[in-house]
C-alpha positions in Angstrom: 0.0 0.0 0.0 1.3 3.5 -1.0 1.3 6.0 1.8 1.6 9.8 1.4 5.0 9.8 3.3 6.3 7.2 0.9 6.4 9.8 -1.9 8.4 12.2 0.3 10.8 9.4 1.2 11.2 8.4 -2.5 11.9 12.0 -3.5 14.5 12.4 -0.8 16.1 9.2 -1.7 16.2 10.2 -5.3 17.7 13.6 -4.5 20.4 12.0 -2.4 21.1 9.5 -5.2 21.3 12.2 -7.8 23.6 14.3 -5.6 26.0 11.4 -5.0 26.0 10.6 -8.7 26.7 14.2 -9.6 29.6 14.3 -7.2 31.0 11.1 -8.6 30.6 12.3 -12.2 32.4 15.6 -11.3 35.2 13.9 -9.5 35.8 11.4 -12.4 35.2 13.9 -15.3 37.3 16.6 -13.8 40.6 15.5 -12.3 40.9 18.6 -10.2 43.6 17.4 -7.8 46.9 19.0 -8.6 49.8 16.6 -9.0 53.4 17.6 -8.2 54.0 18.1 -12.0 50.9 20.2 -12.3 52.0 22.5 -9.4 55.6 22.6 -10.8 54.3 23.7 -14.2 52.1 26.4 -12.7 55.0 27.6 -10.6 57.3 27.7 -13.6 54.9 29.9 -15.5 54.4 32.2 -12.6 58.2 32.5 -12.3 59.2 33.1 -16.0 56.1 34.3 -17.8 55.5 38.1 -18.2 53.2 39.5 -15.5 50.0 40.2 -17.4 47.6 40.2 -14.5 46.2 37.8 -11.9 45.0 34.3 -12.9 41.3 33.7 -12.2 40.1 30.6 -10.5 37.0 29.2 -12.2 34.2 26.9 -11.2 34.3 23.2 -11.9 31.7 21.9 -14.4 30.9 18.4 -15.7 33.6 18.7 -18.4 36.0 21.4 -17.4 36.4 24.8 -15.7 34.2 27.8 -16.4 35.6 31.3 -15.7 32.9 34.1 -15.8 33.3 37.8 -15.9 31.2 40.7 -17.1 30.1 40.1 -20.7 31.6 36.7 -21.2 32.7 33.3 -20.0 35.7 31.2 -20.9 35.2 27.4 -20.7 38.4 25.4 -20.4 38.0 21.7 -21.1 39.6 18.8 -19.2 39.7 16.8 -22.4 42.8 17.9 -24.2 41.1 17.1 -27.6 38.4 19.7 -27.0 38.6 23.4 -27.6 38.8 26.3 -25.2 35.6 28.3 -25.7 35.5 32.1 -25.3 31.8 33.0 -25.3 30.3 36.4 -25.6 27.2 36.0 -23.4 25.6 39.2 -24.7 25.2 37.9 -28.3 25.7 34.2 -27.8 28.7 34.1 -30.1 31.6 31.7 -29.4 35.3 31.6 -30.3 36.8 28.1 -30.1 40.6 27.8 -29.7 42.3 24.4 -30.0 45.3 23.3 -28.1 48.3 22.7 -30.4 48.0 19.8 -32.7 51.7 18.9 -32.1 51.2 18.0 -28.4 50.5 14.6 -26.9 49.2 15.4 -23.5 47.0 13.9 -20.7 43.7 15.3 -19.5 44.0 18.6 -17.7 44.4 19.1 -14.0 43.7 22.3 -12.1 46.6 23.9 -10.1 46.1 25.8 -6.9 46.4 29.2 -8.7 43.7 28.3 -11.3 46.0 27.2 -14.1 44.7 24.2 -16.0 47.7 22.0 -16.9 47.9 19.3 -19.5 51.0 17.2 -18.8 53.0 15.5 -21.6 56.4 13.8 -21.9 58.0 16.0 -24.5 55.9 19.1 -24.0 52.9 20.2 -21.9 50.2 22.8 -22.3 48.6 25.2 -19.8 45.6 27.5 -20.0 45.1 30.6 -17.8 42.2 33.1 -17.8 43.4 36.5 -16.7 41.6 39.2 -14.8 41.0 41.2 -17.9 39.2 38.3 -19.6 42.1 37.4 -21.9 43.2 33.8 -22.2 46.8 32.5 -22.3 47.4 29.2 -24.0 50.9 28.3 -23.1 53.2 25.5 -24.2 56.1 24.2 -22.1 58.8 22.4 -24.1 60.9 20.2 -21.8 64.0 19.7 -23.9 65.8 20.5 -27.2 64.2 17.4 -28.7 60.7 18.5 -28.0 58.4 20.4 -30.4 59.2 24.1 -31.2 56.2 24.8 -33.5 52.7 25.0 -32.2 49.6 25.1 -34.4 46.3 26.8 -33.2 42.9 26.8 -35.0 39.9 28.9 -34.1 36.8 27.3 -35.5 35.2 26.9 -39.0 34.5 30.5 -39.9 37.5 32.2 -38.2 40.9 32.9 -39.6 43.9 34.7 -38.4 45.3 37.8 -40.3 48.4 39.7 -39.6 48.0 43.0 -37.8 50.4 45.7 -36.7 53.4 45.2 -34.4 53.3 41.4 -34.5 49.7 41.3 -33.3 47.2 38.9 -35.0 43.6 39.7 -35.6 41.0 36.9 -35.7 38.5 37.6 -38.4 35.1 35.8 -38.5 33.3 35.6 -41.9 29.5 35.8 -41.4 28.7 35.2 -45.1 28.5 38.9 -46.1 30.5 40.8 -43.6 33.8 40.0 -41.8 34.2 41.1 -38.2 37.2 41.1 -35.8 36.1 38.8 -32.9 39.4 38.6 -31.1 43.1 39.4 -31.3 46.3 37.6 -30.3 49.1 39.6 -28.7 52.6 39.6 -30.0 54.3 36.3 -29.4 56.6 35.7 -26.5 58.7 32.8 -25.2 61.0 32.6 -22.1 63.4 29.9 -20.9 63.8 28.4 -17.5 66.0 31.4 -16.5 63.4 33.9 -17.6 65.5 34.9 -20.6 63.6 35.7 -23.8 63.7 33.2 -26.6 63.2 34.3 -30.2 59.6 33.5 -31.4 57.1 34.6 -34.0 53.8 33.8 -35.6 53.2 32.3 -39.0 49.7 32.3 -40.6 48.9 29.1 -42.6 45.4 29.4 -44.0 43.0 29.1 -41.1 45.8 28.2 -38.6 48.2 30.3 -36.6 51.6 28.7 -35.9 53.9 29.9 -33.1 57.6 29.2 -33.9 60.1 29.1 -31.1 63.8 29.4 -32.1 66.1 28.4 -29.1 69.8 29.1 -29.0 72.5 26.7 -28.0 72.5 28.2 -24.4 68.7 28.2 -24.0 67.8 26.7 -20.6 64.8 24.3 -20.7 61.9 24.1 -20.1 60.8 26.9 -22.5 57.4 28.5 -22.0 55.7 30.1 -25.0 52.4 31.8 -25.3 49.7 33.1 -27.5 47.5 35.5 -25.5 44.0 35.6 -27.0 41.6 38.5 -26.1 38.0 38.3 -27.1 36.7 41.5 -28.6 34.2 42.1 -25.9 33.8 45.9 -26.4 35.6 47.3 -29.4 35.6 45.8 -32.9 35.9 46.4 -36.6 33.4 45.3 -39.3 34.8 45.0 -42.8 32.7 45.1 -46.0 34.1 43.8 -49.3 33.9 45.3 -52.7 30.4 44.0 -53.5 29.0 45.1 -50.2 30.7 48.5 -50.5 29.0 48.9 -53.9 25.6 48.0 -52.5 25.9 50.6 -49.8 27.2 53.2 -52.2 24.1 53.0 -54.5 21.4 53.0 -51.8 21.0 54.0 -48.2 18.9 50.9 -47.8 21.9 48.8 -48.7 23.6 49.8 -45.4 20.6 48.5 -43.4 20.7 45.3 -45.5 24.3 44.7 -44.7 23.8 45.5 -41.0 21.4 42.6 -40.7 24.3 40.2 -41.4 26.2 41.4 -38.2 25.6 39.0 -35.2 26.2 41.7 -32.6 22.8 43.4 -32.1 24.3 46.6 -30.8 26.7 47.0 -33.7 24.1 46.0 -36.2 21.7 48.8 -35.0 24.5 51.4 -35.1 25.5 50.4 -38.6 21.8 50.4 -39.7 21.4 53.9 -38.2 24.4 54.8 -40.4 22.1 54.7 -43.4 22.4 58.4 -43.3 26.1 58.1 -44.3 26.4 59.8 -47.7 26.2 57.3 -50.5 28.4 59.7 -52.5 31.1 59.3 -49.9 30.9 55.5 -50.1 30.9 55.8 -53.9 34.2 57.8 -53.8 35.7 55.0 -51.7 34.5 52.4 -54.2 35.7 54.4 -57.2 39.2 54.5 -55.6 39.2 50.7 -55.6 38.9 50.6 -51.8 36.3 49.2 -49.4 34.4 50.5 -46.4 34.9 49.4 -42.8 33.1 50.4 -39.6 35.1 50.8 -36.4 32.9 50.4 -33.3 34.1 51.9 -30.0 32.0 51.1 -26.9 33.0 54.3 -25.1 33.7 56.7 -28.0 32.6 57.9 -31.4 32.1 55.3 -34.0 34.0 55.7 -37.3 33.5 54.9 -41.0 36.8 54.5 -42.8 38.2 53.1 -46.0 40.7 50.3 -46.3 42.4 48.2 -49.0 45.4 46.0 -49.7 46.5 43.4 -47.1 44.3 44.7 -44.3 41.8 42.2 -43.0 43.7 39.5 -44.9 42.9 41.1 -48.3 39.1 41.0 -47.6 38.6 44.1 -49.9 38.2 42.1 -53.1 
């Protein structure tokens, strides 16, 4: 016979079972306990890497670590084959960054300072989310026989293009407009003594390769790092030749192009720019150049012209 209190007992029992199962899943899916090598790697980075701000400690999830801050969240996986995801919570847009294809590493473990470390024999990887929302994806090469080139990819529609001063811009193509969604700071690499090791980036199609060039007296391990910063506030939208022509002929063309921009705020501002003189845009087009829109969250927005190698030659 089923009594009223039996339902309460069953619900309590089910809740306890679910809680225990959740804890078991979390402990097995996320090996959070820092090993000696995990702590040693985090300590090495703290000692030799440039000081670019405090490392944030995230919350454990079923499959990794989530670090939240105003406007976004960075999800760092425990599975080394999965991508680090930099998500813009305002527009629901995600940037996915792979760990280097050259590395053979174990699942990640979380060090006491919040660094997620992926240990490997020849080289390791480590991910840190900094207080400004940027993400450092570091490689640690253990010896001269380890890898010294590291390949990163950023998802299906995102490609790196060379910017100024060694900086790399990550350009997302939304099927009509191209928008800068993130940038990668100038490359750096330091050896175990904290001395700089020559390093640079090379763009290969949709991939970004960091090349580290040690000298004979380089002390291992060597730490190298692309620092990726999601474009949370300021960005640039590029229009190609066809789109520039469309906007030059009709003010309505500007509104039509604006609809292709995923960021609602930027889309509205561009649409409002229908008042921009078609004659002005026509002059840009007739000079064999293209139009770009530079959005500043805390300043005036700017329409400009561009051409050549800018935006990876998108003006075509």
